[in-house]
N, C-alpha and C positions, 0 to 999 in steps of 0.2 A: 503493500498500500503506500503509496505518495506522502511524503510528509510536507502538510505545508510550512510554510516558513513564517515563524513568529514575530512581530514587529514589536516595536516597542512603544511605538504611537500610534492612536487611530488613524484610518487615513479616508479623506475626501476625495472621491474621483470629480474631479472638474472641466472648465473648459475656461479658464477663467484668461483674460490677455494679460500679458508683463511686459517690464521695459526693465531691462538689463543694463546697469552701466556700471563698467570697471575701467582698469589702469586703461586698455589697448580696446576695448569694444564697447561699444554700445549696440543693443540688438533687441529686436522685440520677440515676442515668443508667448506660448500657449502654457499654463499652468494644468497639468493632467493632475497630480496629485497633490496635495494639499497636505499636510498634519502640522502640529503645533512646532516640530522641530528642523521641518524642512518640505522640500516638495520636488516633484519630476517636472522638467521639461521639454516641451517641441520647441524648437527654431532652427531656421533657416542658416544659423551662424553656428559650428561645431565648437563647440568652449571645451578649455583644458582642464582635467584635473590640478586641483590646487590653486586655479583662479579664486580672486576676490571680487565680487561683484555687489551692489547697492542694490536692491530689487524691488518695482512699486506694481501692484500685482489689483486690478482694477476689479474688484468684487460689485457684481452688479445693485446689490439690494443695499450697497453700501454708498452713501455721500462722497466719503472720501475712500481713494485706493488704501489699501492696507500698505504698509513700508517696513522693507527690512533694511536695514543700517548698513548689514552685514551678512555678506553668505558667501560660502565656499564651496565650491565645485568637489563633489567626491566620487562623483563617475562620471564617465564619457560613454555614449556609444552613439557614433552616426549623429541624429538629428536631435536624441535626445541625454541629458543627461539628468543627476539625481544632487542637489543642493541643499546644504546643512544651514539653517538658521543660526550665524554666530550671535548677533547684536538685532533688538529692535525695543522701539520708545513704549513704556511702559502701555500705554492708550494700545495703540498697534497688537502688543502682546496679548490682552485683553481681547480685543475684537477677535483676533484670531482665536482664541479657544472658546468666543460661545459659536465662531462658526462652527467648528468643529464638532 
């Protein structure tokens, strides 16, 4: 029998537009999975593992987008990558927890 991978945080399947701005790259993408600790994204730009970004996620039910001050790319495969959220303002973190 196949064993299911255990995740530390609940994930929300989404298709939220997002902007990513790093030292070398500014890109648009779509957040496919979202948790309080990070997200999986799809973008036309290929991200490099270890790169740092600021992320702005457009959540349709919120007037203001969610801001992640600092995120790091933990894995990258083609047009998808996984980012871990390192720092968020308290208000954005609270809204993210409510969303999940």
